[in-house]
C-alpha positions in Angstrom: 90.7 90.1 118.6 92.9 90.5 115.5 92.1 89.4 112.0 95.1 87.0 112.1 93.1 85.1 114.7 90.1 85.0 112.4 92.3 83.6 109.6 93.7 81.0 112.0 90.2 79.8 112.9 89.4 79.3 109.2 90.4 76.1 107.3 93.7 77.4 106.1 94.1 76.9 102.4 95.5 79.1 99.7 93.4 82.1 98.8 91.5 81.3 95.6 92.6 83.8 93.0 91.8 84.5 89.4 93.9 86.2 86.7 92.6 89.6 85.3 92.7 88.1 81.8 90.5 85.2 82.7 87.0 85.1 81.3 83.9 85.9 83.3 82.7 82.3 82.5 85.8 81.0 84.2 85.1 83.3 87.2 81.5 82.0 87.5 82.8 78.4 87.4 85.4 79.1 90.1 82.8 80.8 92.4 80.5 77.8 92.0 83.2 75.2 92.4 84.6 76.8 95.6 81.2 77.9 96.9 82.4 81.4 97.5 81.1 84.9 96.7 84.3 86.6 95.6 87.8 86.0 94.2 90.9 88.0 94.6 92.2 89.1 91.2 95.9 88.4 90.9 98.2 88.0 88.0 100.7 85.9 90.0 98.6 84.5 92.9 100.4 86.6 95.5 99.9 90.3 94.6 96.6 92.1 94.6 95.3 93.5 91.4 91.6 93.7 92.4 88.6 91.8 93.7 85.6 90.5 91.8 82.3 89.3 93.3 79.0 87.8 92.4 77.6 91.3 92.9 80.0 92.7 90.2 78.8 90.1 87.7 75.1 90.7 88.5 75.4 94.5 88.3 77.2 94.3 84.9 74.7 91.6 83.6 71.9 94.0 84.3 73.5 96.7 82.3 75.0 94.5 79.6 74.0 90.9 78.9 77.2 90.2 77.1 79.3 90.5 80.4 79.9 86.8 80.4 82.0 87.2 77.2 84.4 89.7 78.8 87.4 89.4 81.1 87.5 89.6 84.9 89.8 92.7 84.6 86.9 94.5 82.9 84.5 94.1 85.8 86.7 93.8 88.8 87.0 96.4 91.6 90.5 97.8 91.3 90.6 99.9 94.4 90.4 97.3 97.1 89.9 97.8 100.8 92.4 95.5 102.6 93.5 94.8 106.1 96.4 93.2 107.8 96.6 90.3 110.3 97.0 92.9 113.0 93.8 94.8 112.2 91.3 94.8 115.0 88.1 92.7 114.4 85.8 95.5 115.5 87.5 98.1 113.3 87.2 95.8 110.3 83.6 95.0 111.1 82.8 98.8 111.2 84.6 99.4 107.9 82.8 96.5 106.2 79.4 97.7 107.5 80.0 101.4 106.7 81.4 100.7 103.2 79.0 97.8 102.5 81.9 95.4 101.7 81.4 91.7 102.1 85.0 90.5 101.4 88.3 92.0 102.5 91.7 90.6 101.4 94.3 90.3 104.2 97.8 91.6 103.1 101.0 91.2 105.1 104.1 93.0 103.9 102.6 93.5 100.5 101.7 89.8 100.1 98.2 88.3 100.0 97.8 86.0 103.1 94.1 85.5 103.3 90.6 86.8 102.8 87.8 87.4 105.3 84.2 87.6 104.6 81.5 89.3 106.6 80.4 85.8 107.7 83.9 85.1 109.1 83.8 88.4 111.0 80.3 87.8 112.4 81.2 84.2 113.4 84.3 85.4 115.2 82.4 88.2 117.0 79.7 85.8 118.1 82.3 83.3 119.3 84.0 86.0 121.4 80.7 87.2 122.9 79.7 83.6 123.8 83.1 83.1 125.5 82.6 86.3 127.5 79.1 85.3 128.4 80.3 81.9 129.6 83.1 83.5 131.6 80.6 85.9 133.3 78.2 83.1 134.0 80.9 81.0 135.5 82.0 83.9 137.7 78.5 84.6 138.9 77.8 81.0 139.8 81.0 80.3 141.7 80.0 79.3 145.0 
């Protein structure tokens, strides 16, 4: 299974992005409004400048209580692990597990086309395993 298939199974909407010059308070509002754990940081909504997650805010808050008064660009992760729609699901799952990454932007020809979370990946893997199980069960019970 390819990541493009995972994206197709999600409710297709535009990827929620935030500008690097936006405030952390705006970031928190967007995370809460969209009920998501991370946002792609993009100056134009199509390119990838970074990623920022709840985890980034919490870690900075622990070190500096004034983090809510800074910009997204000051706390974002600039070196972002990405994948393409052609990336194999198992390969991405391994990368996410090994690197302890919960969200991976999907980029096609340099353009942001989606984002997958560890939940999306696990859901797709379970769906594939259930399908295979049902196929084997059907084969065994043919009669």
